[in-house]
C-alpha positions as CSV (number, residue, x, y, z in Angstrom):
1,M,-22.3,7.5,32.8
2,C,-23.6,10.2,35.1
3,G,-24.0,13.9,35.5
4,I,-21.8,15.9,37.9
5,S,-22.5,19.4,39.3
6,G,-21.5,21.5,42.2
7,S,-20.2,24.7,43.7
8,L,-17.4,26.0,45.8
9,R,-17.8,29.2,47.8
10,L,-14.8,31.4,47.2
11,S,-15.5,34.2,49.6
12,G,-17.9,35.7,52.1
13,D,-19.5,37.6,49.2
14,G,-20.9,34.2,48.1
15,L,-23.0,33.7,51.2
16,A,-26.0,35.5,49.6
17,F,-26.0,32.9,46.8
18,D,-28.1,29.8,47.5
19,A,-25.6,27.2,46.3
20,K,-27.6,24.2,47.4
21,A,-30.7,25.4,45.4
22,A,-28.4,26.0,42.4
23,V,-26.9,22.5,42.5
24,N,-30.4,21.0,42.9
25,R,-31.4,23.0,39.8
26,M,-28.4,21.7,37.9
27,C,-29.2,18.1,38.9
28,G,-32.7,18.6,37.5
29,I,-31.4,19.9,34.2
30,Q,-29.0,16.9,33.9
31,H,-31.6,14.3,35.0
32,H,-31.3,12.6,31.6
33,R,-27.6,11.8,32.3
34,G,-28.4,9.7,35.4
35,P,-32.1,8.9,36.0
36,D,-31.4,6.0,38.4
37,D,-30.3,8.0,41.4
38,S,-29.5,11.6,42.4
39,G,-27.9,13.3,45.4
40,V,-26.8,16.7,46.6
41,T,-24.4,17.0,49.6
42,A,-23.2,20.2,51.3
43,V,-19.9,19.8,53.0
44,G,-17.6,22.6,54.1
45,A,-17.7,25.4,51.5
46,A,-18.8,23.1,48.7
47,V,-22.0,21.6,47.5
48,L,-21.7,18.5,45.3
49,G,-24.4,17.1,43.1
50,S,-24.8,13.8,41.1
51,N,-27.2,12.1,38.7
52,R,-26.3,8.5,38.4
53,L,-26.8,6.0,35.6
54,S,-26.2,2.7,37.4
55,I,-23.7,0.5,35.5
56,I,-21.5,-1.2,38.0
57,D,-22.9,-2.3,41.4
58,L,-26.5,-1.3,41.1
59,S,-27.0,-1.2,44.8
60,A,-27.3,1.9,47.0
61,A,-23.6,1.5,47.9
62,G,-22.9,3.3,44.6
63,H,-24.8,6.4,45.7
64,M,-23.1,9.8,45.0
65,P,-21.8,12.1,46.1
66,M,-19.6,9.6,47.8
67,S,-17.0,10.0,50.6
68,N,-14.1,8.0,52.0
69,E,-14.5,6.3,55.4
70,D,-14.0,9.5,57.6
71,G,-15.5,12.1,55.3
72,T,-12.2,13.8,54.6
73,L,-12.6,13.4,50.8
74,W,-15.7,13.6,48.6
75,I,-16.4,12.8,45.0
76,T,-19.0,13.3,42.3
77,Y,-18.0,11.3,39.2
78,N,-19.1,10.7,35.6
79,G,-17.6,7.9,33.5
80,E,-16.0,4.5,33.7
81,I,-12.5,3.4,34.7
82,F,-11.9,0.2,32.8
83,N,-8.8,-0.9,34.8
84,F,-10.5,-0.2,38.2
85,Q,-10.3,-3.9,39.2
86,D,-6.5,-3.9,38.9
87,L,-6.2,-0.6,40.7
88,R,-8.5,-1.8,43.5
89,A,-6.4,-4.9,44.0
90,E,-3.3,-2.7,44.2
91,L,-5.0,-0.4,46.7
92,V,-6.2,-3.3,48.8
93,A,-2.7,-4.6,49.0
94,I,-1.6,-1.2,50.3
95,G,-4.2,-1.3,53.0
96,H,-7.3,0.5,51.6
97,N,-10.8,-0.8,52.5
98,F,-13.8,-0.7,50.2
99,R,-17.5,-0.6,50.9
100,S,-18.8,-1.1,47.3
101,R,-17.9,-2.7,44.0
102,T,-17.9,0.6,42.1
103,D,-15.1,2.2,40.2
104,T,-16.2,5.5,41.9
105,E,-14.8,4.3,45.2
106,V,-11.6,3.2,43.5
107,V,-11.1,6.7,42.1
108,L,-11.7,8.1,45.6
109,H,-9.0,5.8,47.2
110,A,-6.7,6.3,44.3
111,Y,-6.6,10.0,44.9
112,E,-6.1,9.4,48.6
113,E,-3.1,7.2,47.8
114,W,-1.5,8.9,44.8
115,G,-2.9,12.4,44.7
116,N,-2.9,14.1,41.3
117,D,-0.8,11.3,39.9
118,C,-3.8,9.0,40.0
119,F,-5.3,10.5,36.8
120,S,-2.5,9.2,34.6
121,R,-3.2,5.7,36.1
122,F,-6.8,5.6,34.9
123,V,-7.7,3.9,31.7
124,G,-11.2,5.0,30.7
125,M,-13.4,8.1,30.4
126,F,-14.3,10.5,33.2
127,G,-15.2,14.0,34.2
128,L,-15.1,14.3,38.0
129,A,-14.8,16.6,41.0
130,L,-13.0,15.8,44.3
131,Y,-13.4,18.0,47.4
132,D,-11.1,18.0,50.4
133,P,-13.0,19.9,53.1
134,R,-9.9,20.1,55.4
135,A,-7.9,22.0,52.8
136,N,-11.0,23.6,51.3
137,R,-9.7,22.4,47.9
138,L,-11.7,21.3,44.8
139,I,-10.2,19.3,42.0
140,L,-11.8,19.0,38.6
141,A,-10.4,16.4,36.1
142,R,-11.1,15.1,32.7
143,D,-10.1,12.0,30.7
144,R,-7.2,12.0,28.2
145,F,-9.3,12.5,25.0
146,G,-12.3,14.4,26.4
147,K,-14.8,11.7,26.1
148,K,-16.6,13.1,29.2
149,P,-17.2,16.8,29.6
150,V,-16.5,19.3,32.4
151,Y,-17.7,22.9,32.3
152,Y,-17.2,25.6,34.9
153,T,-17.9,29.3,35.6
154,F,-17.1,31.8,38.3
155,R,-20.3,33.6,39.4
156,S,-21.8,35.2,42.5
157,G,-18.6,34.5,44.6
158,H,-18.7,30.8,43.7
159,L,-17.0,28.3,41.3
160,L,-19.9,26.4,39.6
161,F,-19.3,23.3,37.6
162,A,-21.3,20.7,35.6
163,S,-21.2,18.1,33.0
164,E,-23.3,20.2,30.5
165,M,-23.3,23.9,29.8
166,K,-27.1,24.0,30.0
167,A,-26.9,23.2,33.7
168,L,-24.6,26.3,34.3
169,I,-26.9,28.4,32.0
170,A,-29.8,27.5,34.2
171,V,-28.2,29.0,37.3
172,S,-26.5,32.0,35.7
173,G,-27.7,35.5,35.3
174,D,-28.0,37.3,32.0
175,L,-26.1,35.6,29.3
176,R,-23.9,37.1,26.6
177,P,-22.7,35.3,23.5
178,N,-18.9,35.0,23.2
179,M,-18.5,36.9,19.9
180,Q,-15.0,35.7,19.2
181,R,-15.9,32.1,19.7
182,L,-19.0,32.5,17.6
183,A,-16.9,33.9,14.8
184,E,-14.5,30.9,15.1
185,W,-17.5,28.5,15.1
186,S,-18.8,30.1,11.9
187,L,-15.5,29.5,10.2
188,Y,-14.3,26.2,11.7
189,R,-17.4,24.5,13.2
190,N,-15.4,23.5,16.3
191,V,-15.6,25.0,19.8
192,D,-14.1,22.1,21.6
193,F,-10.4,22.7,21.0
194,G,-7.8,25.5,21.2
195,S,-9.4,27.4,24.0
196,R,-11.2,27.0,27.3
197,E,-13.7,29.5,26.2
198,T,-17.1,28.4,24.9
199,L,-19.8,30.1,22.9
200,I,-21.2,31.6,26.1
201,D,-19.2,34.4,27.7
202,G,-17.8,33.3,31.1
203,I,-18.5,29.6,30.8
204,H,-15.4,27.5,30.3
205,S,-14.5,24.0,29.3
206,L,-11.8,22.0,31.1
207,P,-9.5,20.7,28.2
208,P,-9.0,16.9,27.8
209,G,-6.1,15.4,29.7
210,Q,-6.1,18.1,32.4
211,F,-7.0,18.7,36.0
212,M,-7.7,21.9,37.8
213,V,-7.1,22.6,41.5
214,V,-9.2,25.4,43.0
215,T,-8.5,26.8,46.4
216,P,-10.1,30.0,47.9
217,D,-7.4,32.5,48.8
218,P,-8.5,35.0,51.5
219,A,-5.2,36.8,51.1
220,K,-6.4,38.1,47.7
221,G,-9.5,39.7,49.1
222,A,-13.2,39.0,48.5
223,A,-12.8,37.4,45.1
224,G,-9.5,35.7,45.9
225,V,-8.9,32.2,44.4
226,K,-5.9,30.1,43.5
227,V,-6.4,28.1,40.3
228,N,-3.7,25.7,39.1
229,T,-4.3,23.7,35.9
230,E,-1.9,21.0,34.8
231,S,-1.8,18.6,31.9
232,Y,-1.3,14.9,32.6
233,F,-1.6,13.8,29.0
234,Q,-0.7,15.2,25.6
235,P,-0.9,12.9,22.5
236,E,2.3,14.3,21.0
237,A,4.2,13.4,24.2
238,E,3.3,9.7,23.7
239,V,5.2,9.6,20.4
240,N,8.3,7.6,21.2
241,R,11.3,7.0,18.9
242,A,12.2,3.7,20.4
243,D,8.7,2.3,19.9
244,Y,8.6,3.7,16.4
245,E,11.9,2.0,15.5
246,R,10.9,-1.2,17.1
247,F,7.6,-1.4,15.1
248,N,9.5,-0.4,12.0
249,S,11.8,-3.3,12.3
250,E,9.1,-5.9,12.9
251,S,7.3,-7.9,10.3
252,D,3.8,-7.0,9.2
253,E,2.4,-10.2,10.8
254,K,4.0,-9.3,14.2
255,V,2.7,-5.8,14.1
256,R,-0.8,-7.0,13.1
257,G,-0.9,-9.5,16.0
258,H,0.2,-6.9,18.5
259,I,-2.4,-4.3,17.4
260,E,-5.1,-6.8,17.1
261,S,-4.5,-8.0,20.7
262,L,-4.8,-4.4,21.9
263,I,-8.1,-3.9,20.0
264,V,-9.5,-7.1,21.4
265,R,-8.5,-6.2,24.9
266,G,-9.9,-2.7,24.5
267,V,-13.3,-4.1,23.5
268,R,-13.2,-6.8,26.2
269,D,-12.5,-4.2,28.9
270,R,-15.5,-2.2,27.7
271,L,-17.9,-5.1,28.1
272,M,-17.5,-4.6,31.8
273,S,-21.1,-4.0,33.1
274,D,-23.9,-5.1,35.3
275,V,-26.5,-4.0,32.7
276,P,-27.3,-4.9,29.1
277,I,-24.8,-3.9,26.3
278,G,-25.2,-3.3,22.6
279,T,-23.2,-2.0,19.7
280,L,-23.7,0.7,17.1
281,C,-23.3,-1.1,13.7
282,S,-23.5,1.1,10.6
283,G,-22.1,-1.6,8.3
284,G,-18.8,0.2,8.0
285,I,-15.5,-1.5,8.9
286,D,-15.0,0.3,12.3
287,S,-18.3,-0.5,14.0
288,S,-18.6,-3.9,12.3
289,L,-15.2,-4.9,13.7
290,I,-16.3,-3.8,17.2
291,T,-19.5,-5.8,16.8
292,A,-17.5,-8.9,15.6
293,I,-15.2,-8.9,18.6
294,C,-18.1,-8.3,21.0
295,A,-20.0,-11.3,19.4
296,R,-17.1,-13.6,20.3
297,E,-17.1,-12.4,23.9
298,M,-20.8,-12.0,24.3
299,P,-22.8,-14.0,21.6
300,D,-26.2,-12.6,22.6
301,I,-25.2,-9.0,22.2
302,L,-27.6,-6.7,20.2
303,A,-26.4,-4.5,17.3
304,F,-28.3,-1.3,16.4
305,N,-28.5,0.5,13.1
306,V,-30.2,3.5,11.6
307,S,-31.5,3.3,8.1
308,V,-32.4,6.4,6.0
309,A,-35.9,5.5,4.9
310,G,-36.7,6.3,1.2
311,Y,-33.1,7.0,0.1
312,E,-31.6,3.8,-1.0
313,A,-28.4,5.4,-2.2
314,L,-27.7,6.7,1.3
315,D,-28.9,3.7,3.2
316,E,-26.2,1.5,4.6
317,S,-28.5,-0.8,6.5
318,R,-28.0,-3.6,4.0
319,Y,-24.3,-3.7,4.9
320,A,-25.1,-3.7,8.6
321,A,-27.4,-6.6,7.9
322,R,-24.7,-8.5,6.0
323,A,-22.2,-8.0,8.8
324,A,-24.7,-9.1,11.5
325,E,-25.7,-12.2,9.5
326,S,-22.0,-13.2,9.1
327,L,-21.5,-12.8,12.8
328,G,-24.7,-14.5,13.9
329,V,-25.7,-11.3,15.7
330,R,-29.3,-9.9,16.1
331,L,-29.5,-6.5,14.3
332,L,-32.2,-4.0,15.3
333,T,-32.7,-1.3,12.7
334,Y,-34.4,2.1,13.3
335,S,-35.9,3.4,10.1
336,M,-35.5,7.2,10.2
337,Q,-38.2,9.1,8.4
338,P,-37.9,12.8,7.5
339,E,-40.3,13.6,10.3
340,D,-38.0,12.0,12.8
341,F,-35.2,14.3,11.9
342,Q,-37.4,17.4,11.8
343,R,-39.1,16.7,15.1
344,N,-35.8,15.9,16.9
345,L,-33.5,18.6,15.4
346,V,-34.3,21.2,18.1
347,R,-34.0,18.6,20.8
348,A,-30.6,17.5,19.5
349,I,-29.3,21.1,19.5
350,Y,-30.6,21.5,23.1
351,H,-28.7,18.4,24.2
352,S,-25.6,19.3,22.2
353,D,-25.2,22.6,24.0
354,V,-23.9,24.1,20.8
355,P,-25.1,24.5,17.2
356,L,-24.8,21.1,15.6
357,T,-21.6,20.5,13.7
358,H,-22.9,17.2,12.2
359,P,-26.5,17.0,11.0
360,N,-26.4,13.2,11.7
361,S,-26.3,14.0,15.4
362,V,-30.1,13.6,15.2
363,A,-29.6,10.0,13.9
364,F,-27.3,9.3,16.9
365,L,-30.0,10.6,19.2
366,L,-32.7,8.5,17.6
367,I,-30.7,5.3,17.7
368,S,-29.7,5.9,21.3
369,Q,-33.4,6.3,22.3
370,F,-34.2,3.2,20.3
371,A,-31.5,1.2,22.1
372,R,-32.8,2.4,25.5
373,S,-36.3,1.4,24.6
374,Q,-34.9,-2.2,24.1
375,G,-33.4,-2.2,27.6
376,V,-29.8,-1.4,26.5
377,K,-27.9,1.1,28.7
378,I,-24.5,0.8,27.1
379,L,-23.5,1.1,23.4
380,L,-20.1,0.5,21.9
381,S,-19.1,2.6,19.0
382,G,-16.4,2.8,16.4
383,E,-15.3,6.4,17.0
384,A,-11.6,7.3,16.5
385,A,-10.7,4.5,14.0
386,D,-10.4,6.9,11.1
387,E,-8.3,9.3,13.1
388,L,-6.0,6.6,14.4
389,F,-5.6,4.3,11.4
390,G,-5.6,6.8,8.5
391,G,-9.2,6.9,7.3
392,Y,-9.0,10.2,5.5
393,M,-6.9,9.2,2.5
394,Q,-8.5,11.7,0.3
395,R,-6.8,14.5,2.2
396,Y,-3.4,13.3,1.4
397,R,-3.3,14.2,-2.2
398,R,0.4,15.1,-2.2
399,Y,1.1,11.7,-0.6
400,R,-0.7,10.0,-3.5
401,Q,1.3,12.0,-6.0
402,V,4.5,10.8,-4.5
403,L,3.2,7.3,-4.4
404,R,2.6,7.5,-8.2
405,F,6.1,8.7,-8.7
406,Q,7.5,5.9,-6.6
407,Q,5.5,3.3,-8.5
408,A,6.7,4.9,-11.8
409,V,10.4,4.5,-10.9
410,S,10.1,1.2,-9.0
411,Y,11.5,-0.7,-12.0
412,L,14.8,1.2,-11.8
413,P,17.7,-0.1,-9.8
414,A,17.9,0.9,-6.2
415,K,21.0,3.0,-6.8
416,V,19.3,5.0,-9.6
417,R,16.2,5.6,-7.4
418,K,18.4,6.8,-4.6
419,L,20.2,9.3,-7.0
420,I,16.8,10.7,-8.0
421,V,15.8,11.3,-4.4
422,L,19.2,12.8,-3.6
423,A,18.7,15.1,-6.6
424,G,15.8,16.5,-4.6
425,Y,12.9,15.9,-6.9
426,A,10.3,13.3,-6.0
427,C,7.3,14.2,-8.2
428,D,6.2,16.9,-10.5
429,G,9.2,19.0,-9.6
430,V,8.4,19.1,-5.9
431,P,11.5,18.9,-3.7
432,I,11.0,16.0,-1.4
433,T,13.2,17.6,1.2
434,D,11.1,20.7,1.4
435,F,8.6,20.0,4.2
436,S,6.6,23.1,3.4
437,E,5.2,21.5,0.3
438,Y,3.5,18.9,2.5
439,E,2.1,21.3,5.1
440,G,-1.2,21.2,3.1
441,L,-1.7,17.8,4.7
442,L,-2.3,19.6,8.0
443,R,-4.8,22.1,6.7
444,H,-7.8,19.9,6.9
445,S,-6.7,18.4,10.2
446,T,-6.5,21.9,11.7
447,G,-9.2,23.5,9.7
448,F,-11.5,23.7,12.8
449,L,-9.1,25.9,14.7
450,D,-8.4,29.6,14.8
451,R,-5.0,30.7,13.3
452,F,-3.0,30.8,16.6
453,A,-4.3,27.4,17.8
454,R,-3.7,25.9,14.3
455,E,-0.1,27.1,14.2
456,E,0.5,25.7,17.7
457,L,-1.0,22.3,16.9
458,K,1.0,22.1,13.6
459,E,4.2,22.9,15.5
460,R,3.6,20.3,18.1
461,S,2.5,17.6,15.6
462,Q,5.5,18.2,13.4
463,A,7.9,18.2,16.3
464,A,6.6,14.9,17.7
465,Y,7.8,13.0,14.6
466,G,11.0,15.0,14.2
467,F,13.1,11.8,14.2
468,V,11.3,10.4,11.1
469,E,13.7,10.9,8.2
470,N,11.3,10.9,5.3
471,P,9.6,14.3,5.2
472,L,6.5,13.0,3.5
473,D,6.0,10.3,6.2
474,R,6.7,12.9,8.8
475,A,4.0,15.2,7.4
476,V,1.4,12.6,7.1
477,L,2.0,11.3,10.6
478,G,1.8,14.8,11.9
479,A,-1.5,15.3,10.1
480,M,-2.9,12.1,11.7
481,L,-1.8,13.2,15.1
482,A,-3.5,16.5,14.5
483,D,-6.7,14.7,13.5
484,L,-6.6,12.7,16.8
485,T,-6.0,15.9,18.8
486,N,-8.6,18.1,17.1
487,F,-10.9,16.5,14.5
488,L,-12.1,13.9,17.0
489,T,-13.4,16.4,19.5
490,P,-16.7,17.3,17.9
491,L,-17.3,13.6,17.2
492,L,-16.8,12.8,20.9
493,R,-19.2,15.6,21.8
494,R,-21.8,14.1,19.5
495,L,-21.3,10.7,20.9
496,D,-21.6,11.8,24.6
497,R,-24.4,14.3,24.3
498,M,-26.7,12.3,22.0
499,S,-26.3,9.0,23.9
500,S,-26.6,10.8,27.3
501,A,-29.8,12.5,26.1
502,A,-31.3,9.0,26.0
503,S,-29.8,7.9,29.3
504,V,-27.3,5.6,27.5
505,E,-23.6,5.3,28.1
506,A,-21.5,5.3,24.9
507,R,-18.0,3.6,24.9
508,A,-15.3,3.9,22.3
509,P,-12.9,1.0,22.4
510,F,-10.6,2.5,19.7
511,L,-9.7,5.2,22.3
512,D,-8.2,2.7,24.7
513,Y,-5.1,4.4,26.0
514,Q,-2.7,1.5,25.3
515,L,-4.1,1.0,21.8
516,V,-3.7,4.8,21.0
517,R,-0.2,4.9,22.3
518,A,0.8,1.9,20.1
519,V,-0.9,3.1,16.9
520,I,0.6,6.6,17.0
521,N,4.0,5.0,17.2
522,L,3.5,2.9,14.1
523,P,5.4,3.8,10.9
524,L,3.2,5.2,8.1
525,R,3.5,2.0,6.1
526,C,1.4,0.2,8.7
527,R,-1.5,2.6,8.4
528,L,-1.5,3.6,4.7
529,R,-0.1,1.3,2.1
530,G,-0.2,2.0,-1.6
531,R,-3.6,3.7,-2.2
532,Q,-5.2,1.7,0.6
533,D,-6.3,3.7,3.6
534,K,-6.5,2.0,7.1
535,W,-4.4,-0.8,5.7
536,L,-3.6,-2.4,9.1
537,L,-7.1,-2.1,10.5
538,K,-8.5,-3.7,7.3
539,T,-6.0,-6.5,7.5
540,I,-7.2,-7.2,11.0
541,A,-10.9,-6.8,10.2
542,A,-10.6,-9.3,7.3
543,R,-10.0,-12.0,9.9
544,Y,-13.5,-11.3,11.3
545,L,-15.7,-9.9,8.5
546,P,-16.7,-10.5,4.9
547,R,-14.5,-8.8,2.3
548,E,-17.5,-6.8,1.0
549,I,-17.7,-5.1,4.4
550,V,-14.0,-4.6,4.9
551,Y,-13.1,-3.2,1.5
552,R,-16.3,-1.4,0.5
553,K,-16.1,2.3,-0.3
554,K,-16.4,4.6,2.7
555,V,-19.7,6.5,2.9
556,G,-19.6,8.4,6.2
557,F,-23.3,8.4,7.2
558,P,-24.7,11.1,4.8
559,L,-28.3,12.4,5.1
560,P,-30.7,13.9,2.5
561,L,-30.2,17.2,4.2
562,A,-31.9,19.4,1.7
563,D,-35.1,17.4,2.0
564,Y,-34.9,17.2,5.7
565,I,-34.5,20.9,6.4
566,A,-36.9,22.3,3.9
567,P,-39.7,22.9,6.5
568,F,-37.2,25.1,8.4
569,A,-36.7,27.6,5.6
570,R,-39.2,30.0,6.9
571,P,-38.5,33.8,6.9
572,E,-40.4,34.3,10.2
573,L,-38.0,32.0,12.0
574,F,-35.1,34.5,11.2
575,A,-36.9,37.9,10.9
576,S,-36.7,38.8,14.6
577,G,-34.7,35.9,16.1
578,F,-31.4,35.3,17.7
579,C,-29.2,36.2,14.7
580,V,-30.9,39.6,14.3
581,E,-31.5,40.6,17.9
582,Y,-28.4,39.2,19.6
583,L,-25.8,39.1,16.8
584,G,-26.8,42.2,14.9
585,A,-27.2,40.3,11.6
586,G,-28.8,42.4,8.8
587,R,-32.4,41.3,8.4
588,K,-32.6,41.9,4.7
589,A,-29.4,40.0,3.9
590,L,-30.4,37.2,6.3
591,L,-33.9,36.8,4.7
592,S,-32.3,36.8,1.2
593,T,-30.1,33.9,2.3
594,V,-33.1,32.0,3.7
595,S,-35.2,32.5,0.5
596,D,-32.3,31.2,-1.6
597,W,-31.4,28.4,0.8
598,R,-31.3,25.6,-1.8
599,R,-28.2,27.1,-3.5
600,N,-26.2,26.3,-0.4
601,F,-28.3,24.0,1.9
602,N,-25.2,23.0,4.0
603,G,-24.6,26.7,4.7
604,F,-28.2,27.2,5.5
605,F,-28.2,24.3,7.9
606,N,-25.3,26.0,9.8
607,L,-27.3,29.2,10.0
608,L,-30.4,27.3,11.1
609,A,-28.5,25.5,13.8
610,L,-27.1,28.8,15.1
611,E,-30.6,30.4,15.1
612,L,-32.3,27.5,16.9
613,W,-29.4,27.3,19.5
614,G,-29.7,31.0,20.2
615,R,-33.5,30.8,20.6
616,I,-33.2,27.9,23.1
617,F,-30.4,29.3,25.3
618,F,-30.6,33.1,24.9
619,M,-34.3,33.8,24.0
620,N,-35.4,31.1,26.4
621,E,-37.9,29.4,24.1
622,P,-39.0,25.9,25.3
623,V,-37.8,23.1,23.0
624,E,-41.3,21.6,22.4
625,N,-42.9,24.9,21.7
626,L,-40.1,26.0,19.3
627,T,-40.4,22.6,17.4
628,E,-44.2,22.9,17.1
629,W,-44.0,26.5,15.9
630,V,-41.4,25.9,13.3
631,L,-43.1,22.8,11.9
632,S,-46.7,24.0,11.9
633,P,-47.6,25.3,8.4
634,A,-50.3,27.6,9.9
635,A,-48.1,29.2,12.5
636,T,-47.2,32.9,12.0
637,K,-46.7,34.1,15.6
638,E,-43.6,33.2,17.4
639,P,-43.7,30.8,20.4
640,V,-44.3,32.3,23.8
641,R,-40.9,32.9,25.5
642,R,-40.4,32.6,29.2
643,P,-38.8,35.7,30.7
644,A,-35.1,35.4,31.4
645,R,-34.7,35.6,35.1
646,Q,-31.7,36.0,37.4
647,A,-29.5,33.4,38.9
648,V,-31.2,30.2,40.2
649,S,-34.6,31.3,38.9
650,R,-33.5,31.2,35.3
651,V,-35.1,28.3,33.5
652,V,-34.0,26.4,30.5
653,S,-36.5,23.8,29.4
654,E,-35.7,20.1,29.7
655,P,-37.5,18.3,26.9
656,Q,-40.1,15.7,27.9
657,G,-40.3,12.2,26.7
């Protein structure tokens, strides 16, 4: 894991802008992403910056920005390519020479050899920039699922880019909130899908599975630039009828063996490292299975868990302890107190770059910091298992209704059952051939999106499984694909930002490309069976873990949120803050909501997250000062704000410690 930053001068008008100072400033802001090494290089019309967290080849040979042998291609890179050894061998056979053992250099030579086609060859996670000084061309690229971020903006005659929005904020002039995206956030809590636009006007996010080629174009005048963006990956394009039918014809045992081998390989590949590795182990099936496979490959691996101190009903640490005991793995548990949440909430919002979607982001930050304090620089996590294997059974109510019907008529002869289906009524008078009755399956999956993006995603997801005859299966499979495309994005943001804040790299084995491609082509019976969600994954996990871990009720890492946020329900925090001054919220109505916050504490948390986010990034209030002011019972005056200054001089505070 690293942090990337840089600039490309687009015209002569950009000469007055100190690009090198700007990139140095961005490197300073992103120091937490790569504290082991940093570098800034000016070449041609570009300035490239890097913060490196050393993972593979800890020597100076891995210093970035990095160039090829003759300086005709440069790279700044964040991520890991897990198949880089295979790619390196292929490139060596072609005639490429290497000076380091890093995957960074493999990416560099892969682009030399295959151009933009190289991105589809990579198995891993990345956000990167490549610069060709001869053509004065900059390429930004992001991994298939968006595990690693890339942001960019056009300002002062330059293209500026970075791993985190806060770095671009630090070198931008006056900021304006993007009111449309804020409205969407207030409704859907997701700003990571459906648009390049972010919550800040003029700052954009490169979508997952895309690359962008930027070339200054003098023919278009002072502000001329050619921008070409292409997708090299779309999940729905990976759905394949031949694979689906092959899996559908195979026995359960054969399918299980194939998927298990892919999971094991995905975990094994993500144990590639020259530094200590650990796992996040909540005691749930996903992270426990990852930990179990890791333990077979690396018996001395450490597992990390967060317990919710004082709230036994919410505390899953006993399950994590049971899993670790059965595996012979050492479990280290961080006991989260209410004060831990309260003192780190503002910090978590700062690192997230957006108002928090998930309050438990704070717990992810704390466990990442705890792991780092134990010398661990890499954590494997169970993200994406729910989205892939069908972990949201409660959403599929219509599916369960139809299952009840099928069970009710199961004693009838096959010919009679077929006649009932042909008559068109599956359950409660619902026509089984009418797909519209099952569109509700997609509502939660696309609930984060604005109306137009939601319709587009529904259309793509439904079309992907158009060859599936059963309309109910088709609907559920489409909903799962929508989950993978959309619901996962804020979870990956949480994983990247909270781990990066602690200078830890998080890896998600369930998002291995080959595994994802196989699972989305499985028939529905392999993912959901009867009333059992994640049927196939649980069948696999039962070979590694105790039954009480595999088949226990899903909890989902809840927090005693009302108790945790009580100290933040202070009228003075909202009376003249971001929501009032920048968004034009009515003070009286806002304060009424604050005073009555316990009636809807989840809604109040969303309001609180928005207010704190705005105070950090728009009102320029230092994180530590804001935290102390909010939590101090005697405080009445607002924290001192630094004045918002122009361009490079603008400062956004980096938390200490």
